[in-house]
N, C-alpha and C positions, 0 to 999 in steps of 0.2 A: 102315347109314344114310348119307345124303349130307350135305353141309354145310347144306342147307336144313332138314333134320330136326334137326340139332344146333342150328341157329339158333332154331327154334321151341321146342325143349326148354329152351334157355337163357332165352329171353324169358319163358317161363311161370313161371320162378322168380326170375330176376334182371332184372326189368323195367327197372331203372335203367341197364343196360349199353347203350351206343350201338354196336351191332354192325353190321359191314359185311355187306351182303347179297351173296349169290352173284352177283346181276345187276350188282353194282358192282365186281367183281374187276378191271375195267379201270382202276381207280384205282391199282393197283400199277404200279410202274415196269416190271416184267417179269411180266406176268400169267400166262404159262406156268409160269415158275419158281415164282411164288407159289402157283399151283394145285397144283404138285407138293409143296410144303412143307405146304400145308393138307391135302392128301390123306394125307400121311404122318402128320400129327398126328391126323387122324380115325381112321386105322387104329390108331395107338397107343392112342388114347382108348378105342375100342371094345374092343380087346383087354384093356385094364386093367379096364374096366367088367365084362366077362364073367368074367375070371379072378380078379379080386380082389373081385367081388361088391359093386361100388360104382356109384352113379349118377353118371357122369361124362360131360361133354360138352366140346367144343372150339369156340372161337369167336375171331373177330378183331374188334377195336374200332377206331374212327376215332381214331387218335392217331399223330402222327409221332414221338413219343418212343420211344427205343430201350429197350423194357421189355416185361415179361410179368408175369402174376400168376396166383395160384390163389385161388379164392373158394369158400366153402361156405355153404349156407343150407338149413335143414330137411332135412338128410341128402342134399342134392344138392350136386354139386361141378362147377366149371367151370375149365378151364385157358384163359387168355386170352393171345393174342399181340397186341401192337400192330401196326397196319399198318406203322408205321415200323420195327419190329423185323424184319419179314419182308423189307422192301425192303433194309434195311442188312445183314441176315445174308447175303443173296444176294451183296451186294457184298463183304462180308468174306471169304466162302468163295472167291469167284472171285479176289479180289485175293491172298488167301493162297496159293492154288494157283499163280497167275501168278508171284508173288514167289519161291515155293519152286522152281518150275520154272526160272526164270531164274538163280537162285543155284546151282541144282544141275545146270544144263545139261541139263535133262530136259523141254524144252518139248514134246516129241513126245507126252507122255502127260498134258498139262495138263488136258484135258477129263475124263479118268477120275479124275484126282486131285481135281478140283473136285467131281465127283459124290460121291465118297467122303466128302470132308471136309464137304460141305454136309449130307449125311444124318446124319453123326456129330454135327455141331454142333447140328442140330435135335433129335436124340435126347437130347443132353446138356440142352438147354433144356427139352424136354418133361418129361423125368424129374426134373429139378430141381423143376419145378412139381408133378409128381405126388407127390413126397416131401412137399411142403407140404400137398397135399390129404390125405394120410395122417396128417400131424401134426394137422390141424384136425379131421378126422372122428373121431379118437380121443376127442375131447371134445364131439362134436356142436356144434362152434363155428360161429357165424355171423360169419365173419371173412375176412381175406384176407392174403396175403403177396405182395409184389412182388419181382422179381428184383434190383432195385436202386433204392433211394430215396436222394436226395441231401440228407442232413441235415448241418448244420454246427455242431450243439451237442450237448453230452453228455446233455441231458435226454431224448433219444430212446433212449439206450442201455438195453438189457435183455440180460443174459447169455443168457437163454433164446433170444432171437431170433438172436444170434450162433451159438449151438449149432445151431439149426434150419437156418440158412443153410449152415453147414459140412456138416451131415448131408445137406442137399439137393444141395450141390455134389458131394459124394462119391458119392452115389447116381447122379446124372446122369453123372458122369465114368465110373463103372463100366459103365453101360449103353452109353455111347458107345464105350468100349474093347471091350466084347463085340461090338458091331456091326462095329467095324473088323476084329476078328479074323475074324468071319464072312465079310467081304467079301474078305479076302486069302487065305483058305484055298481050295485046289482041291478037286476031288471026292473026293480021297483024304485030306482033312483035313490036308494039308501046305501049307507056304508057303515062299516064298523069303526067306532072311534079309535080303537087300537090300531087297526089297519091304516087309518088316516095318519095317526101319529108316527107310525113306523115308516110309511112311504114318504111322508112329508120330510121327516128327518133325513132320509136317504137322498131325497131330491136336493135339499139344501146342502148336504154333505158333498154330493157329486158335482153340482155346479160350482161349489167352492173349489173342489179338487181340479176341475177343468180350468178355471181361471188361474189358479195357482200354477198349474203346469204351463199355461200360456205365458205366464209372466217371467219365467226364467229367474234371473237373480235380482229382479227389480223389487222384490216384495218387502224386504226388511225395513227400508227407509222410506217412510211415507212422504210423497210430494203432492203438490196441489196444482199450481199454474205452471206446469212444466210438461215436456214430452208430448207426443202425439195423442196419447190415450190417457184417460184418468188412471190414477194408481189402482192396481188390481184389487187391493183390499177395499177401496171405496166402491169399486164395481161390485164386489161380492156383497157389501153392505146394501147397496141399492137393489141388487137382485133379490136378496133376502127380504127386504122391505116390500117389494112388489109381490113376491110369492105369498108372504104372510097376509098382506092386505087383501089379495085375491080370495084366500080361504076365509078370512074374517067377513068379507062383504058377501060372498056368494053362498056360503053355507052356515054363516053365523058361528064359525068355530070360536071357542072360548079363547080369550087372550092368554090364559094360563097354559092351555095346551100348545098354542103357537109358540109361546116363550120357552116352554120346556123343549120343544122340538129344536128351536134355534140353539139353545144352550147345549143340547146333546150333540148336535152337528158340530158346533165349535169345539167341544171337548174331544170329539173323535178326530178332528183335524189336528189338534195339538199332539196326538199320539203318533202321527205319521212322519216318516222321514222322506221328503220329496227328492227330486233329482238333485244331484250335486250335494247331497247331505243336508239340504235345507229343512229347517223346522219352522213352524208358524205358530206363534202364540197369539191366538185371537184376542183373548181378554186383555193382554198387555198392550197390544196395538191399539185397541179401542180406548182403554183407560188413560193412556198417555197422550192420545191425540183427539179425544172426544170433541173438544171445543173447536179445534181447527177443522175437523171433518165436518162438523155441523155447519160451520161458517161457509165452507166451500160448497156444500150441498145447497144451502140457502141461496148462495149467489147464483149457482147454476139454475135453480128452479125459478128465481126471479127474472131470468132472461128467457124463459120458455115462450112467452107471448110474442117475442121478436122473431120467432122461427116457426112460421105457419106450416112448414113442411114436416114437422115432427109428427110421429105416429101418435104421440100423447094426445094431440088435439082431435084425433079421429079414430082412436083405438076401438071404441065400440062399433063404429061404422065398419071398420075393416074386419073386425071379428064377425059381425053379422054377415058380411059379404062372403067371407071364407067358409062360414058354417052353413049357408043356405044351399 
């Protein structure tokens, strides 16, 4: 199906959504890049529909907010990206590749790096929302989850929602890591160690940038049992752990290489000035909050068995289904 067919399917169930029409793609800052992102998401959506036996469509709504969401109603599901997310994600991917290339003295392959990181970041975002679709369909729920909502009080806190967000982040990060591995392997299923190091660093760097931009001004003061979503720094930590674990388990990458890639990505983030003049000091955030972060993660993980709908419990099964 094309975008117009997805549009019609969504509007037949979710009439309230203010969807962008295909004839309005000129609204994007870069319509060609936006079309590539949308085509990828349609491809992923149709694959998930077929392989997981779910009624899933993909659409874009008129909103400049940097956000995405998953909605379900009457056993139908939709993954929505905001127009502003697509515009901003293209900029993040391009800027990340440019910064990486300049700091690494590798400007000659900036275009290929940009293409790789963009597809991996969109894959992370899409599968994050797919995880929420699977959470909601488990209970035939007419509800929704957004990638990031900016709440400022504890009344919105529910431990279940924090667990769902971390599960969705981990699922999305794993799928992004798998895609990255596919892109750097040659026809003999081998890869160059330096290429792995550089692209892995860029993936960690770019997903970190994406989550930081989502977080707005929430980043500086770490919280735990507050707000609708886990603190963005903790989400980055969990994504990093999932990506590094994937490469360690699947290609037996050395712990030293993985740790160096993580350090390099963190050092690059420290050099960036984000929206509203924000700066992020990775090392300081971790060193001053290490025990509390560890305690929070342990508490979340100890509750996983109470939530059978989590993708964590069936990640391999889902991956096998999507890959067949």
